C-alpha positions in Angstrom: 7.4 -22.2 15.3 8.8 -25.5 16.5 12.2 -24.7 15.1 12.4 -21.4 17.0 14.4 -21.4 20.2 15.2 -18.6 22.7 18.8 -17.9 23.4 20.9 -15.3 25.1 22.1 -12.3 23.1 25.7 -12.7 22.1 28.1 -9.9 21.2 27.9 -10.6 17.5 24.2 -9.9 17.6 24.8 -6.2 18.0 26.6 -6.1 14.7 24.5 -8.7 12.9 21.0 -7.3 13.6 19.5 -3.9 12.7 17.2 -3.8 15.7 17.2 -5.6 19.1 14.1 -5.0 21.2 13.6 -5.7 24.8 10.3 -6.4 26.6 11.1 -4.3 29.6 13.5 -1.6 30.9 15.5 -4.1 33.0 16.4 -6.1 29.9 17.0 -3.0 27.8 19.5 -1.8 30.4 21.2 -5.2 30.2 21.4 -4.9 26.5 22.8 -1.3 26.8 25.5 -2.5 29.2 26.4 -5.3 26.9 26.6 -3.3 23.7 29.3 -0.9 22.6 28.0 2.7 22.5 27.9 2.7 18.7 25.2 0.0 18.8 22.9 1.7 21.3 20.8 3.2 18.5 19.8 -0.3 17.5 18.3 -1.0 21.0 14.7 -0.3 22.0 11.5 -1.4 23.7 9.1 -3.6 21.7 6.1 -1.9 23.2 7.3 1.5 21.9 5.7 0.4 18.6 2.2 -0.3 20.1 -0.6 2.2 19.4 -3.4 0.8 21.5 -1.5 0.5 24.8 0.0 3.3 26.9 2.9 1.4 28.3 6.5 0.8 27.2 6.9 -2.5 29.0 5.4 -5.9 28.4 4.2 -7.4 31.6 4.9 -11.0 32.6 1.8 -13.0 31.8 2.4 -15.6 34.5 1.2 -13.2 37.2 -2.1 -12.3 35.5 -3.8 -15.7 35.2 -5.5 -16.6 32.0 -6.4 -13.0 31.4 -2.8 -12.1 31.7 -1.9 -14.3 28.7 -4.7 -12.8 26.7 -3.6 -9.3 27.5 0.1 -10.0 26.6 -1.0 -11.5 23.3 -3.0 -8.4 22.5 -0.1 -6.2 23.4 2.3 -8.2 21.4 0.1 -8.2 18.3 -0.4 -4.4 18.6 3.4 -3.8 18.9 4.2 -6.2 16.1 1.8 -4.4 13.8 3.3 -1.1 14.7 6.8 -2.5 14.2 5.9 -3.8 10.7 4.4 -0.4 9.7 7.5 1.4 10.9 9.8 -1.0 9.0 7.7 -0.6 5.9 8.0 3.2 6.1 11.8 2.8 6.4 12.1 3.7 10.0 
């Protein structure tokens, strides 16, 4: 994980990647405004793949104290499992 770095999405990403997932609607809206319409089908919310949580947005863990980080980790694991299952089924 030490080699991973966050970065801003660049225009080439919309063509390069099959799927670009946002953690909340505000960031999804930014992606939609940045992408040409033909790439909008590649955009979505990460939490839409979760099965145990009834929300489509990932909360910011900094406002939830220690429990907030635990909750966000649980949510991320759930959504990641759902995403993997979806990809294995061929979307």
